[in-house]
C-alpha positions in Angstrom: 42.5 130.6 68.9 42.9 127.2 70.6 42.5 128.8 74.1 39.7 130.6 73.8 37.7 127.4 72.4 38.9 125.7 75.9 37.2 127.7 78.0 34.3 127.7 76.6 33.9 123.5 76.5 34.6 124.0 80.4 31.3 125.5 79.8 29.3 123.3 77.8 30.5 119.9 79.9 28.5 120.4 83.1 25.6 121.3 81.4 25.8 118.7 78.7 26.2 115.8 81.9 23.1 117.6 83.3 21.5 116.6 80.3 22.6 113.1 79.8 21.7 111.9 83.3 18.2 113.7 83.1 17.5 111.4 80.1 18.3 108.3 82.0 14.9 106.2 83.0 15.2 106.9 87.1 12.0 104.9 87.4 12.5 102.2 90.4 12.0 98.6 88.8 9.3 97.8 90.9 7.2 100.8 89.2 7.6 99.6 85.9 7.2 96.4 86.3 4.2 96.5 88.9 1.3 96.3 85.9 2.7 93.4 84.4 3.3 91.5 87.5 -0.3 91.7 88.4 -1.9 90.9 85.0 0.5 87.9 85.2 -0.5 87.0 88.6 -3.8 87.1 88.2 -4.5 84.8 84.8 -2.7 82.6 87.2 -4.9 83.1 89.9 -8.1 83.5 88.1 -7.0 79.8 86.8 -6.0 78.3 89.6 -9.2 79.8 91.6 -11.5 79.1 88.7 -12.8 82.5 89.6 -12.6 84.8 86.1 -13.9 87.9 88.7 -10.8 87.7 91.2 -9.0 90.9 91.5 -5.7 91.5 92.9 -3.5 94.3 94.8 0.4 94.8 95.6 0.6 93.9 99.3 4.4 94.3 98.9 7.3 94.7 96.4 10.9 94.8 96.4 14.0 94.7 94.2 16.4 91.8 94.2 19.7 92.1 93.3 21.4 90.4 90.9 23.4 87.4 92.0 26.4 87.8 89.4 27.3 91.5 90.2 30.9 92.1 89.5 33.0 94.0 86.8 33.0 91.2 84.0 29.5 89.7 84.3 26.3 91.4 85.2 23.0 89.5 86.3 19.4 90.9 85.9 18.2 92.8 88.3 14.4 91.6 89.1 11.9 93.0 91.1 9.4 90.7 93.7 5.9 91.3 94.4 3.9 89.9 97.1 0.2 90.1 95.5 -3.4 89.1 97.3 -6.0 88.0 95.3 -9.6 87.2 96.1 -12.7 86.3 94.8 -15.7 83.6 94.6 -15.3 83.3 98.4 -11.4 82.6 98.3 -8.3 84.3 99.1 -4.8 83.8 97.9 -1.3 85.2 98.2 1.3 85.1 95.4 4.7 85.6 95.1 5.5 87.3 91.3 9.1 87.4 90.0 10.0 89.6 86.9 12.9 90.4 85.5 14.2 93.4 84.0 14.1 93.5 80.1 12.6 89.9 79.8 9.1 90.9 78.8 7.2 88.5 81.4 7.0 87.2 85.3 6.5 84.0 87.0 4.1 83.7 89.7 3.9 81.1 92.3 2.1 80.3 95.4 2.8 82.3 98.7 2.7 79.2 100.6 
């Protein structure tokens, strides 16, 4: 009886592995954090520019690998966005960094 169970398990393992991989979140970090980055940037830019109608767009984005990346310690992956903001006759470029799982971002002047 034991010999008939093992061949059946060999048929099930590849399917189980494929289902597990398919269930993983494969959305790039820059894609998932972009709305939050744009929101944080616009809040800061509207305040600094004294322009509540300012609008923004993402000019570029990239994943920033953790500083600590080894078998014993794992750093936090971050996404960096360069966002252009304009309104009320002003234009500004800001750099915004969001850490994975942090629930927040940091926006700074791009100068």
